C-alpha positions in Angstrom: 0.0 0.0 0.0 2.8 2.4 1.0 4.6 1.8 -2.3 1.5 2.8 -4.3 1.2 6.0 -2.2 4.8 6.7 -2.9 4.4 6.1 -6.7 1.4 8.5 -6.9 3.2 11.2 -4.9 6.2 10.9 -7.3 4.0 11.2 -10.3 2.3 14.4 -8.9 5.6 15.9 -8.1 6.9 15.3 -11.6 3.9 17.2 -13.1 4.2 20.1 -10.7 8.0 20.4 -11.3 7.3 20.4 -15.1 5.0 23.5 -14.9 7.8 26.1 -14.8 9.5 24.6 -17.8 6.2 24.6 -19.8 5.6 28.2 -18.9 9.1 29.3 -20.0 8.6 27.5 -23.3 5.3 29.3 -23.8 6.9 32.7 -23.0 9.7 31.9 -25.4 7.4 31.1 -28.2 5.3 34.2 -27.5 8.4 36.4 -27.5 9.5 35.0 -30.9 6.0 35.8 -32.3 6.4 39.3 -31.1 9.4 39.8 -33.3 7.3 39.5 -36.4 5.0 42.5 -35.8 6.5 45.9 -35.3 3.1 47.7 -34.6 3.7 50.1 -31.6 0.2 49.6 -30.2 0.5 45.9 -30.2 4.0 46.3 -28.7 2.6 48.3 -25.8 -0.2 45.8 -25.2 2.3 43.0 -25.3 4.4 44.8 -22.7 1.4 45.3 -20.5 0.3 41.7 -21.0 3.8 40.6 -20.2 3.9 42.4 -16.9 0.5 41.0 -16.0 1.7 37.5 -16.9 5.0 38.0 -15.0 3.0 38.9 -11.9 0.7 35.9 -12.3 3.8 33.7 -13.0 5.5 34.9 -9.7 2.3 33.9 -7.8 2.2 30.6 -9.6 5.9 29.8 -8.8 5.3 30.6 -5.1 2.4 28.1 -5.1 4.6 25.5 -6.9 7.3 25.9 -4.3 4.9 25.4 -1.4 3.4 22.3 -3.1 6.9 20.9 -3.7 7.7 21.3 0.0 4.5 19.5 0.9 5.2 16.7 -1.5 8.7 16.2 -0.1 7.2 15.9 3.3 4.7 13.3 2.1 7.5 11.3 0.4 9.6 11.4 3.5 6.7 10.1 5.6 6.0 7.4 3.0 9.6 6.2 3.0 9.7 6.1 6.8 6.5 4.1 6.8 8.0 1.7 4.3 11.0 1.1 6.5 8.8 0.7 9.6 6.7 -1.9 7.8 9.9 -3.8 6.7 11.3 -3.7 10.2 8.1 -4.8 11.7 7.7 -7.8 9.4 11.3 -8.9 9.7 11.1 -8.7 13.5 8.2 -11.1 13.3 10.5 -13.5 11.4 9.1 -13.1 7.9 11.5 -13.4 5.0 12.0 -11.1 2.0 9.5 -12.9 -0.2 6.8 -12.4 2.4 7.6 -8.7 2.8 7.4 -8.3 -0.9 4.0 -10.0 -0.9 2.6 -7.8 1.8 3.7 -4.7 0.0 1.8 -5.9 -3.1 5.1 -5.9 -5.0 3.5 -7.7 -7.9 1.7 -4.6 -8.9 4.9 -2.6 -9.2 5.6 -4.2 -12.6 8.3 -6.6 -13.8 10.8 -3.8 -14.3 10.5 -2.4 -10.8 13.2 -3.0 -8.3 12.6 -3.2 -4.5 15.0 -1.4 -2.3 17.4 -3.7 -0.4 16.1 -2.9 3.1 19.0 -4.7 4.7 21.2 -1.8 3.7 19.0 0.5 5.8 20.2 -1.2 9.0 22.7 0.8 11.0 26.2 -0.6 11.0 27.8 -2.5 13.9 29.9 0.0 15.9 33.6 -0.2 14.8 34.9 -1.7 18.1 31.9 -3.8 19.1 33.1 -7.4 19.9 31.3 -10.1 17.9 31.0 -13.4 19.8 31.1 -16.8 18.1 30.6 -20.2 19.6 31.8 -23.4 18.0 31.8 -27.0 19.2 35.1 -28.6 18.2 36.4 -32.1 19.1 39.0 -34.2 17.5 41.8 -33.6 15.0 39.7 -33.6 11.9 37.2 -31.1 13.4 40.1 -28.7 14.2 41.2 -28.7 10.5 37.7 -27.8 9.5 37.5 -25.1 12.1 40.7 -23.5 10.8 39.2 -23.2 7.3 36.0 -21.7 8.8 38.1 -19.2 10.8 40.0 -18.1 7.7 36.8 -17.4 5.9 35.5 -15.3 8.8 38.8 -13.4 9.2 39.0 -12.7 5.5 35.9 -10.5 5.5 35.7 -9.3 9.1 36.1 -5.7 10.2 35.4 -6.0 13.9 37.0 -7.6 17.0 36.1 -11.2 17.4 35.9 -13.5 20.4 35.7 -17.3 19.7 34.2 -19.5 22.3 35.1 -23.2 21.9 33.4 -26.1 23.5 36.2 -28.5 23.0 37.8 -31.8 24.1 41.4 -31.8 25.4 42.8 -32.7 21.9 41.1 -29.7 20.2 41.8 -27.3 23.0 45.6 -28.1 23.0 45.8 -27.7 19.2 43.7 -24.5 19.0 45.5 -22.8 21.9 48.8 -23.3 20.2 47.4 -22.2 16.9 45.9 -18.9 18.3 49.1 -18.2 20.4 51.3 -18.5 17.3 48.9 -16.9 14.8 49.1 -13.5 16.6 45.8 -12.3 15.1 44.9 -8.7 16.0 41.6 -8.0 17.8 40.9 -11.8 18.2 40.3 -13.4 21.6 39.5 -17.0 22.4 38.1 -19.0 25.3 37.7 -22.7 26.0 35.0 -24.7 27.8 35.6 -28.4 28.5 33.1 -30.8 26.9 33.9 -33.3 29.6 32.1 -31.2 32.2 29.0 -30.8 29.9 28.7 -34.5 28.9 26.5 -35.5 31.9 23.8 -33.0 30.7 23.4 -34.7 27.3 24.9 -38.2 27.6 21.5 -39.7 28.4 20.2 -38.8 24.9 20.5 -41.6 22.3 21.9 -40.1 19.1 22.2 -41.8 15.7 23.9 -38.9 14.0 27.6 -39.3 13.1 28.6 -36.4 15.3 27.9 -38.5 18.4 27.7 -36.8 21.8 29.4 -33.7 20.5 26.4 -33.1 18.1 24.3 -32.4 21.2 26.6 -29.9 22.8 25.0 -26.7 21.4 22.0 -27.4 23.7 24.3 -26.6 26.7 25.6 -23.2 25.4 23.4 -20.9 27.7 24.8 -22.9 30.6 28.4 -23.3 29.4 29.1 -19.7 28.3 29.8 -16.9 30.8 26.6 -15.4 32.4 27.7 -11.9 31.3 27.6 -12.9 27.7 24.2 -11.9 26.3 24.2 -13.1 22.7 26.3 -15.3 20.5 26.5 -16.6 16.9 26.7 -20.4 16.9 28.4 -22.2 14.0 29.0 -25.7 12.8 32.5 -26.6 11.8 31.6 -27.2 8.2 30.6 -23.6 7.4 32.2 -21.2 4.9 31.5 -17.5 5.1 31.1 -15.4 1.9 30.5 -12.1 3.7 31.3 -10.1 6.8 30.0 -11.8 9.9 29.0 -8.4 11.2 26.1 -8.5 8.7 24.8 -11.6 10.6 25.5 -10.0 14.0 23.2 -7.1 13.0 20.2 -9.5 12.8 20.1 -9.5 16.6 18.6 -6.0 16.4 15.6 -7.3 14.6 14.7 -9.7 17.4 11.4 -8.8 19.1 11.2 -9.0 22.9 10.4 -12.7 23.1 12.5 -14.0 20.2 15.7 -15.8 21.4 16.7 -18.2 18.6 17.5 -17.2 15.0 17.5 -19.9 12.5 17.3 -20.6 8.7 14.6 -22.9 7.5 15.7 -26.4 6.6 16.2 -26.7 2.9 15.4 -30.4 2.5 12.1 -32.3 3.0 13.4 -34.2 6.1 10.9 -32.8 8.6 8.1 -33.1 6.1 8.4 -36.9 6.5 8.4 -37.6 2.7 11.9 -38.8 2.0 11.0 -42.5 2.2 8.2 -44.8 3.3 7.5 -44.8 7.1 10.0 -41.9 7.6 9.0 -40.4 10.9 11.0 -37.2 11.8 10.9 -35.2 15.1 8.1 -32.6 15.3 9.0 -29.2 13.7 7.3 -26.1 12.3 6.7 -26.7 8.6 10.0 -27.8 7.0 11.8 -27.3 10.3 15.0 -25.3 10.9 18.7 -26.1 10.4 21.0 -25.5 13.4 24.3 -25.1 11.4 23.9 -21.4 12.0 22.2 -20.1 15.1 21.7 -16.7 16.7 21.2 -17.3 20.4 19.9 -14.6 22.8 21.6 -16.2 25.8 20.2 -13.7 28.4 16.6 -14.4 27.4 17.1 -18.1 27.2 18.6 -18.2 30.7 15.6 -16.2 32.1 13.3 -18.8 30.6 15.2 -21.7 32.2 16.3 -23.0 28.8 18.0 -26.1 30.3 14.8 -27.3 31.8 12.8 -26.3 28.7 14.7 -28.4 26.3 15.1 -31.3 28.7 11.4 -31.7 29.3 10.6 -31.6 25.6 13.4 -34.1 24.8 12.3 -36.5 27.5 8.7 -36.4 26.2 9.6 -36.9 22.5 12.2 -39.7 23.2 9.4 -41.8 24.7 8.2 -42.3 21.2 11.1 -41.3 19.0 13.6 -43.4 21.0 16.6 -41.4 19.7 17.6 -38.3 17.7 18.6 -38.6 14.0 20.0 -35.1 13.5 21.4 -34.5 17.0 20.6 -31.1 18.6 18.6 -30.0 15.5 15.8 -32.5 16.3 15.5 -31.1 19.9 15.7 -27.5 18.9 12.9 -28.0 16.4 10.7 -29.8 18.9 11.2 -27.0 21.4 10.4 -24.3 18.8 7.3 -26.3 17.7 5.9 -25.8 21.2 7.3 -22.3 21.7 7.2 -20.7 18.3 7.4 -17.2 19.9 11.1 -17.9 20.5 11.9 -18.2 16.8 13.4 -15.5 14.6 13.3 -16.6 10.9 16.7 -15.8 9.3 16.8 -15.3 5.5 17.9 -18.5 3.8 21.1 -16.9 2.3 22.6 -17.1 5.8 22.7 -20.9 5.7 22.8 -22.3 2.1 22.7 -26.0 2.9 24.5 -28.3 0.5 23.1 -31.6 1.8 21.4 -34.3 -0.2 17.9 -33.6 -1.4 18.3 -29.9 -0.7 16.3 -27.0 -2.2 19.1 -24.5 -1.5 19.2 -23.4 -5.1 16.1 -21.3 -4.4 18.0 -19.2 -1.9 20.2 -17.3 -4.4 20.0 -15.9 -7.9 23.5 -14.5 -8.0 26.8 -14.9 -6.3 26.3 -11.7 -4.4 23.3 -13.3 -2.7 25.5 -15.8 -0.9 26.2 -15.3 2.8 27.1 -18.6 4.3 27.7 -22.0 2.7 27.0 -25.1 4.8 28.5 -28.4 3.8 26.1 -30.4 5.9 26.3 -33.6 4.0 28.5 -36.5 5.1 29.7 -36.4 1.4 31.0 -32.8 2.0 32.8 -31.5 -1.1 31.4 -34.5 -3.2 27.8 -33.5 -2.6 25.6 -33.0 -5.8 24.6 -29.5 -6.6 24.5 -27.7 -10.0 26.7 -24.9 -8.5 29.0 -27.2 -6.5 32.1 -26.3 -8.5 31.7 -22.6 -7.5 31.1 -23.6 -3.8 34.0 -26.0 -3.9 36.4 -23.4 -5.3 35.4 -20.9 -2.7 36.1 -23.5 0.0 39.4 -24.6 -1.5 40.5 -20.9 -1.7 40.2 -20.6 2.1 41.6 -24.0 2.7 44.9 -23.2 1.0 44.8 -19.4 1.8 48.0 -18.1 3.5 46.8 -17.6 7.0 49.7 -15.2 7.7 48.0 -12.6 5.5 45.1 -12.5 7.9 47.4 -11.0 10.6 47.0 -7.6 9.0 46.2 -4.7 11.4 42.6 -3.6 10.8 42.2 -0.8 13.2 43.0 0.1 16.8 40.4 -0.3 19.5 41.0 0.8 23.1 41.6 -2.1 25.5 42.9 -4.5 22.9 46.5 -5.6 23.5 49.2 -4.8 21.0 51.1 -7.4 19.0 54.3 -8.3 20.9 56.0 -9.8 17.8 55.4 -6.5 15.9 56.8 -4.5 18.7 60.0 -6.7 18.8 60.4 -6.4 15.0 60.2 -2.6 15.2 63.0 -2.6 17.8 65.5 -4.3 15.5 68.0 -2.0 13.8 67.3 -2.2 10.1 70.8 -1.1 9.3 72.3 -4.2 11.0 73.7 -6.4 8.3 72.4 -9.4 10.3 68.9 -7.9 10.4 67.4 -10.9 8.5 68.8 -13.3 11.1 67.6 -11.3 14.0 64.2 -10.9 12.4 63.9 -14.7 12.1 64.8 -15.1 15.8 61.8 -12.9 16.7 59.3 -14.5 14.3 56.6 -16.7 15.8 55.5 -19.2 13.2 51.8 -20.2 13.0 51.7 -23.8 14.1 49.0 -26.5 13.9 50.1 -29.4 16.1 48.7 -32.9 15.7 47.4 -32.1 12.2 46.4 -35.8 11.7 44.8 -38.2 14.2 47.1 -39.1 17.1 46.3 -41.7 19.8 49.0 -43.2 21.9 49.5 -44.2 25.5 53.2 -44.2 26.6 54.7 -47.3 28.2 57.5 -47.5 30.8 60.8 -45.9 29.7 59.2 -45.0 26.4 61.1 -43.0 23.8 59.8 -40.7 21.0 61.8 -40.0 17.9 61.9 -36.3 17.2 62.6 -34.8 13.8 61.7 -32.0 11.4 61.3 -31.8 7.6 60.1 -29.8 4.6 58.1 -30.9 1.6 61.2 -32.1 -0.3 61.9 -34.7 2.4 58.4 -36.2 2.5 59.4 -39.4 0.8 61.4 -40.3 3.9 58.4 -40.8 6.2 57.3 -44.3 5.1 60.9 -45.6 5.3 61.4 -44.2 8.8 58.1 -45.8 9.9 59.5 -49.2 8.8 62.6 -48.7 10.9 61.1 -47.2 14.0 57.9 -48.7 15.4 57.7 -46.4 18.4 56.1 -42.9 18.7 57.3 -40.1 16.5 56.9 -36.3 16.8 57.5 -34.5 13.5 57.5 -30.8 12.6 56.6 -30.1 9.0 57.6 -26.7 7.5 55.0 -26.0 4.8 52.7 -23.5 3.3 49.0 -23.8 3.7 48.7 -25.3 0.2 51.6 -27.8 0.9 49.9 -28.8 4.1 46.9 -30.0 2.0 49.2 -31.9 -0.3 50.8 -33.6 2.7 47.4 -34.5 4.1 46.4 -36.1 0.8 49.7 -37.9 0.7 49.4 -39.2 4.2 45.7 -40.3 3.8 46.7 -42.2 0.6 49.5 -44.1 2.4 48.6 -47.4 4.1 51.8 -47.3 6.0 51.2 -43.8 7.5 47.5 -44.3 8.1 48.1 -47.5 10.0 50.1 -45.6 12.6 48.3 -43.6 15.2 51.5 -42.9 17.2 52.9 -40.2 14.9 52.3 -36.6 15.8 52.4 -34.4 12.7 52.9 -30.7 13.6 52.5 -28.3 10.7 54.6 -25.1 11.1 53.6 -22.6 8.4 56.2 -21.0 6.2 57.3 -17.4 6.9 60.6 -15.6 6.4 63.7 -16.3 4.4 65.4 -19.1 6.3 64.5 -22.6 7.3 63.8 -22.3 11.1 65.3 -25.6 12.0 65.5 -25.1 15.8 62.0 -23.6 16.0 60.8 -26.7 14.2 62.7 -29.0 16.6 61.2 -27.2 19.6 57.7 -27.5 18.3 58.2 -31.3 17.9 60.0 -31.6 21.2 57.2 -29.8 23.2 54.5 -32.2 21.9 56.3 -35.4 23.0 54.2 -37.5 25.4 56.8 -39.9 26.5 59.5 -39.4 29.3 62.4 -39.7 26.8 63.1 -38.6 23.3 65.5 -39.5 20.5 66.6 -36.2 18.9 67.2 -37.1 15.3 67.0 -35.7 11.8 64.7 -36.8 8.9 67.6 -37.8 6.7 68.7 -40.6 9.1 67.3 -44.1 9.2 67.7 -45.7 12.6 68.8 -49.3 12.8 66.1 -51.9 12.8 64.9 -52.6 16.4 66.5 -49.4 17.8 63.2 -48.4 19.5 63.1 -51.5 21.7 66.9 -51.4 22.3 66.6 -47.8 23.5 63.8 -48.6 25.9 66.0 -51.2 27.5 69.0 -48.9 27.6 67.1 -46.1 29.3 66.0 -48.5 32.0 69.5 -49.9 32.5 71.2 -46.5 32.5 68.9 -45.2 35.3 68.3 -42.1 33.3 65.3 -40.9 35.4 67.7 -40.0 38.2 70.8 -38.9 36.3 71.6 -36.2 33.8 72.6 -38.4 30.9 72.5 -38.1 27.1 72.8 -41.4 25.3 74.8 -41.0 22.0 73.8 -43.0 18.9 76.8 -43.3 16.5 76.0 -41.8 13.1 77.2 -43.1 9.7 76.4 -42.2 6.1 76.3 -43.6 2.6 76.6 -42.1 -0.8 74.3 -44.7 -2.4 70.6 -43.9 -2.9 69.9 -47.6 -2.9 71.4 -49.3 0.1 70.9 -52.8 1.5 70.5 -51.6 5.1 72.6 -53.5 7.6 70.6 -55.7 10.0 73.3 -55.7 12.7 76.4 -54.0 14.0 78.5 -56.8 12.4 77.0 -56.1 8.9 77.6 -52.4 9.4 81.3 -52.9 10.3 81.7 -55.0 7.2 80.1 -52.3 5.0 82.3 -49.7 6.7 85.4 -51.7 5.9 84.3 -52.2 2.3 83.7 -48.4 1.8 80.0 -48.8 1.4 79.5 -46.8 4.6 81.5 -44.0 6.3 81.5 -42.3 9.7 79.2 -39.3 9.4 80.8 -36.2 7.8 84.3 -37.6 8.2 85.5 -35.8 5.1 83.9 -32.3 5.6 83.2 -31.9 9.4 85.0 -34.6 11.2 85.1 -32.8 14.6 81.3 -32.8 14.7 81.3 -36.5 15.7 84.9 -37.2 16.5 84.3 -37.4 20.3 82.0 -40.4 19.7 85.3 -42.4 19.3 84.3 -44.7 16.4 87.5 -46.8 16.9 86.4 -47.7 20.4 82.8 -48.2 19.3 83.9 -50.9 16.9 84.8 -53.3 19.7 82.7 -51.9 22.5 80.1 -54.3 24.1 79.1 -52.0 27.0 78.2 -48.3 27.1 81.1 -45.9 27.5 81.4 -42.3 28.6 82.9 -39.6 26.4 83.7 -35.9 27.0 82.3 -32.8 25.3 84.6 -31.1 22.8 84.1 -27.9 20.7 81.7 -28.3 17.8 80.4 -31.7 19.0 76.9 -32.3 17.6 75.8 -36.0 18.2 72.3 -37.4 18.0 71.2 -38.3 21.5 68.5 -39.8 23.7 67.6 -37.5 26.6 64.8 -36.6 29.0 61.9 -34.7 27.5 62.5 -31.8 29.9 66.0 -30.9 28.5 66.3 -27.2 27.4 64.9 -26.1 24.1 67.1 -25.5 21.1 68.3 -21.9 20.6 66.1 -20.4 17.9 68.6 -17.7 16.9 70.3 -20.4 14.8 68.3 -20.8 11.5 69.2 -22.5 8.3 72.7 -24.0 8.3 75.3 -23.9 11.1 75.5 -24.4 14.8 71.9 -25.4 15.4 72.8 -28.7 17.1 76.2 -27.6 18.4 74.6 -24.9 20.6 72.2 -27.3 22.1 74.8 -29.9 23.0 76.9 -27.1 24.5 74.1 -26.2 26.8 73.6 -29.8 27.9 77.2 -29.9 28.8 76.9 -26.7 30.8 74.1 -28.3 32.7 76.3 -31.2 33.6 74.9 -33.9 31.3 77.1 -36.9 30.8 77.5 -38.3 27.3 77.4 -42.0 27.0 77.8 -43.9 23.7 75.5 -46.9 23.1 77.6 -49.8 21.9 75.0 -51.6 19.8 73.1 -48.7 18.3 73.6 -46.9 15.0 71.9 -44.7 12.5 72.7 -44.0 8.8 72.3 -40.8 6.9 70.8 -41.2 3.4 72.0 -39.0 0.5 70.0 -36.1 -0.8 70.5 -32.8 -2.7 72.1 -30.0 -0.7 69.6 -27.7 1.0 69.0 -24.1 0.0 70.4 -22.9 3.3 73.7 -24.8 2.8 74.1 -23.2 -0.6 73.5 -19.7 0.9 76.1 -20.5 3.7 78.7 -21.4 1.1 78.0 -18.5 -1.3 77.3 -15.6 1.1 80.1 -13.9 3.1 77.4 -12.0 5.1 75.8 -15.3 6.0 79.1 -16.6 7.4 79.9 -13.4 9.2 76.5 -13.3 10.8 76.7 -16.9 11.9 80.0 -16.1 13.6 78.4 -13.1 15.4 75.5 -15.2 16.5 77.9 -17.8 17.9 79.7 -15.2 20.0 76.4 -13.8 21.3 75.1 -17.3 22.2 78.3 -18.0 24.2 78.1 -14.8 26.1 74.4 -15.4 26.8 75.3 -18.9 28.1 77.9 -17.4 30.5 75.4 -14.9 31.8 72.8 -17.6 32.3 75.0 -20.2 34.0 77.9 -18.2 35.4 81.2 -19.8 36.0 80.2 -23.2 34.5 79.9 -21.6 31.1 83.1 -19.6 31.1 85.1 -22.3 29.3 83.0 -21.8 26.2 84.1 -18.2 25.7 87.5 -19.5 24.6 86.0 -21.7 21.9 87.0 -20.4 18.5 84.1 -18.5 16.9 
């Protein structure tokens, strides 16, 4: 009705505004006619008539101006009424099609275009915190959450606070991820699912999400009482717009509305999918809970926990179990309490499940807000536009998360970025600036990237190593040589991490092992952060002891069991000891690996094997005393010497590697030096060995050999490390100051 009033007013205004132009045209024509006749009498009459008409025209113009003002007022009132009607209807939960119907939009004509009333909503204040709740449990769910977070961060313009209902696995991984990501204006909190399980464990659930699929029911109880509203998201969500646009929808809630949902886009709740299909009760098609707006304050005042429990208990008497987890219970509650429901437009949850009608939600890419991969088939689901959706998802999947660290704006009360402050403090004129910058960098890290499940045994030992994409082929071979737990840091880009995941999932050898912790450290900077990688892998070790190795070495067959026995016999839990594993190397890519010490000695004599780096860096392993090892049958002690860098077994709590050493040079030497400072004894194992396999020289070795600045800076870093060691440990470290730099 209001649009018709507005149209009539516009038509009247057009006619009135045209009057002055018509009058001027008339006067112009009359003036031209006057030029033809030069009769003085007629001229005088024309002048008199002109003055009369001028006076009449002035009066008419004044009337037109007054009418124009009145019409402007009417149009303003009509527009305000239109906006009020839109807000009233949307507050009642009606979608855009219903609004259009109520405005009798069909009478506007096929060429008419309705104003996008969403754009009339006031913007979210610049520094208003947007709260997001996500249930996340297990290694796979964390990977999905990271992609979801990337899509949110890509579009966002406001501070965010993520609230995670998580199990210990997800909490550990996400904490480290956020700590190393250093995202500006992003906060996070964790709430243990273990404490919430008693509230929902009594509900039988057939859905593949298990007990975690019911956790969203507990959010009003689990989240802080001071938190009034929150956006709740499933892990299989991809954003295609700024999340603040969704946050604005809370303003349209009426006083009794507390749950904002998008209508379900399949026929599940209509009960027509198959014969004898009997779904839980729902309003019409029901509503999907992949995206929820929860007014927590109102739900708490209504005793939400008791409300959903009573409904669930009643329905379970006949339904026996849930099929769609929390979604069934939410729908049953809203069926009985429809005043709680706010109906979100369907673009805010475009559901790509089987038998979906989601294609009716959008006419153009710009219509998309949120894509929901709510089919067990995920990216393989059937949809005519699935290629576009898949490409959008893959874009965020492989997007460089470091780019999302960009500073957006400054809001009071938000802490500054410590890493950025440290970087600013470095002298850019220092020729070793790049090295010092690498020391400060915190690399975004995703620990336990793939499923890990292992319970340590007595005197257990974990192999620790690090690698980049070009050493990936070593993994399967190492697994055949070492049956015990492994902790690996993988230095990769976001795209390479996905390649690794596909490689691992396609390997029967790797997938059969659940005792390998893969920790992805994302690429950033110019150098290979070898000691940073070692520390990440070291910190995730779950056993009391660890074997500090490198990815290019193959341990002898049976070394894991031999080490466990050696650790127990050497009484390492009470002594500061580092057990040395003698290192050898071969120049042959195809090697018949020795099955015993006797075979190794034979190959050593034949020139098939050599002591490690004997021809280029002999002093790195000379203290091992290979001559003595040949005939040794019992462990023997050795003394530290300058540049000693053996591969050792030690307690998990030994100091971290010094991260100022990146790329090539002194990365292991510095660590062994600190162990010696702490009084660790070095003991060589008589029946243990490892063999280095050949490979192309690394990029960092090439830089060391070709760059004089690289070598100078390494020498400077050595001296600084030795001085720092003496300041840290006092007299015990003075002897290292005399070591040749």
